[in-house]
C-alpha positions in Angstrom: 0.1 0.0 0.0 2.7 2.2 0.8 4.2 2.4 -2.7 0.6 4.0 -3.5 1.1 7.0 -1.5 1.6 10.2 -3.1 5.2 11.8 -2.1 3.4 14.2 0.6 1.1 11.6 2.0 4.5 9.6 2.8 5.8 12.7 4.2 2.6 13.0 6.3 3.6 9.6 8.1 7.2 10.7 8.5 5.7 14.2 10.5 3.4 12.1 12.5 6.1 9.8 13.6 8.2 12.8 14.7 5.4 14.4 16.5 4.4 11.3 18.4 8.2 11.2 19.4 8.3 14.8 20.7 5.0 14.1 22.5 6.1 11.2 24.3 3.9 8.9 22.8 4.4 5.1 22.7 2.6 4.8 19.6 1.4 6.9 16.3 -2.0 8.2 17.2 -4.5 9.5 14.9 -4.1 13.0 16.3 -0.5 12.7 15.5 -1.6 11.7 11.8 -3.8 14.6 11.6 -1.1 16.9 12.7 1.5 15.5 10.3 -1.5 15.8 7.7 -1.8 19.7 8.5 1.8 20.2 8.7 2.7 18.2 5.1 -0.3 19.8 3.3 -1.3 23.3 4.4 -3.1 24.0 1.1 -5.6 21.1 2.4 -5.3 22.8 5.9 -6.4 26.1 4.4 -9.0 24.7 2.2 -11.1 22.5 4.9 -10.0 24.1 8.4 -9.9 27.6 7.1 -6.2 28.4 7.6 -3.0 27.1 6.5 -2.0 27.0 10.4 -4.9 24.8 11.4 -2.2 22.6 13.1 -1.6 25.3 15.5 -5.4 25.1 16.7 -5.6 21.3 16.6 -2.6 21.2 18.9 -3.9 23.3 21.5 -7.4 20.9 21.4 -5.0 18.1 21.7 -3.5 19.5 25.1 -6.9 20.6 26.4 -7.9 16.4 26.0 -4.6 15.0 26.9 -2.3 17.5 28.5 1.2 17.5 28.2 3.0 14.4 28.0 7.2 14.1 28.7 9.0 14.3 25.5 11.1 11.7 24.4 14.6 12.8 22.8 16.3 10.7 20.2 14.9 8.2 17.8 13.1 4.7 18.2 10.6 2.8 16.4 6.9 3.3 17.3 4.0 1.6 16.0 0.7 2.8 14.7 -2.4 2.4 16.7 -4.9 0.1 16.0 -7.4 3.1 15.1 -4.4 4.6 12.9 -4.0 1.5 11.0 -7.8 1.6 10.1 -7.4 5.2 9.1 -4.9 4.4 6.8 -7.1 1.3 5.5 -9.8 3.7 5.0 -7.5 6.0 3.1 -6.9 3.3 0.6 -10.8 2.7 0.3 -11.2 6.3 -0.1 -9.0 6.4 -2.9 -10.4 3.4 -4.7 -13.8 5.3 -4.1 -12.6 8.2 -6.2 -10.9 5.8 -8.6 -7.3 7.5 -7.8 -4.4 5.2 -8.4 -2.5 7.1 -5.8 -3.6 7.7 -2.1 -3.0 11.4 -1.4 -3.6 13.7 1.8 -7.2 14.1 1.1 -7.8 10.4 1.5 -6.0 10.4 4.6 -8.4 13.4 5.7 -11.1 11.1 4.8 -9.9 8.1 6.5 -9.6 10.1 9.8 -13.2 11.4 9.6 -14.5 7.8 9.0 -12.9 6.8 12.4 -15.5 8.7 14.1 -14.7 7.9 17.7 -11.0 9.0 17.6 -9.9 12.1 18.8 -8.5 13.2 15.4 -12.3 13.0 14.0 -13.7 14.2 17.2 -11.4 17.7 16.9 -12.1 18.0 13.2 -16.1 17.7 14.1 -15.6 20.4 16.6 -13.8 22.6 13.9 -16.6 21.8 11.5 -15.2 19.1 9.2 -17.4 16.2 8.6 -17.3 13.0 6.5 -20.0 13.4 4.1 -19.8 17.3 3.4 -16.0 16.9 3.0 -16.3 13.6 0.6 -18.8 15.6 -1.6 -16.7 18.9 -1.5 -13.7 16.9 -2.9 -16.3 15.3 -5.5 -17.2 18.7 -6.8 -13.4 19.6 -6.9 -10.6 17.2 -6.7 -7.5 18.1 -4.3 -3.9 17.7 -5.9 -1.6 17.4 -3.1 1.6 18.0 -5.3 0.5 21.5 -5.6 2.3 24.1 -3.2 1.3 27.8 -2.1 3.5 30.0 -0.3 1.4 31.5 2.9 2.9 34.7 4.9 2.0 35.5 8.5 3.1 38.5 10.5 5.2 37.8 13.2 8.3 39.1 15.5 11.4 38.2 14.5 12.7 34.9 15.9 15.9 34.6 18.0 19.3 34.1 15.9 19.9 31.0 17.5 16.5 29.5 16.4 17.2 30.8 12.9 20.4 29.1 12.6 19.3 25.7 13.7 16.1 26.3 11.6 18.2 26.6 8.5 20.2 23.4 9.7 17.0 21.2 10.1 15.6 22.6 6.7 18.9 21.5 4.8 18.3 18.1 6.3 14.7 17.9 5.3 15.4 18.5 1.7 17.9 15.5 1.7 14.7 13.3 3.3 12.2 14.7 0.4 14.9 13.9 -2.3 15.2 10.4 -0.8 11.5 9.8 -0.4 11.1 10.9 -4.1 13.6 8.6 -5.1 12.4 5.8 -3.4 15.4 5.2 -1.1 13.7 4.7 2.1 16.8 3.6 4.1 18.4 6.8 3.2 15.2 8.6 4.0 15.2 6.9 7.7 18.7 7.8 8.1 18.2 11.5 7.1 15.0 11.5 9.1 17.0 10.4 12.1 19.8 13.0 11.6 17.2 15.8 11.3 15.4 14.1 14.6 18.6 14.8 16.5 18.9 18.5 15.4 14.9 18.9 16.1 15.6 18.0 19.8 17.8 20.6 19.9 15.4 23.1 18.1 12.7 21.9 20.2 14.6 22.7 23.4 15.1 26.1 21.9 11.4 26.6 21.1 10.4 25.5 24.8 13.0 28.2 26.1 11.5 31.0 24.1 7.7 29.6 24.4 7.4 29.3 20.7 4.9 26.5 19.1 6.9 26.4 15.8 7.9 23.1 16.2 5.1 21.6 14.9 6.2 23.7 11.5 9.8 23.3 11.4 
């Protein structure tokens, strides 16, 4: 099934794993898939949640439901929860429903919405995103997750040490994407692990300065 994923769908899984580790989870839960989805495809986030920065709103709702957990530094293998596995299975079914050869981020969104009792679906419902209306909208106008759009937001200048570390992380991220594009998943995992080490350092700076940017950087 993984070979059918679009590049952005694959990046969603990478982000979900990263987020799960960052929040100290022993498994990749549906809310981590949702955050990974919104982080990897901000065009989809804007279309259905009204903002390219919707992951911030979702994160706050997750904290309200689960509170903060101890962050786990470093790298490790963590599995998908049973719910998350069902979400990916549903995403496959949704791609087939739309007669799409590839499984994209929009199918992940529908898969999350189909898992009605999971936290991700409950949060999406609270934000006005529901399965039937979302599927109908995608039937009227399909989503191309290969398209990108630059979004700018006003903010105060970031501390210099944060900017420098962000640049290092972005350079590694390019290597991850290149490896994923070429289907060199061993290299992608190695680069992802290297990126994770640098992101741990960056997360510490974000915590120090009271920033939520770790969701996006």
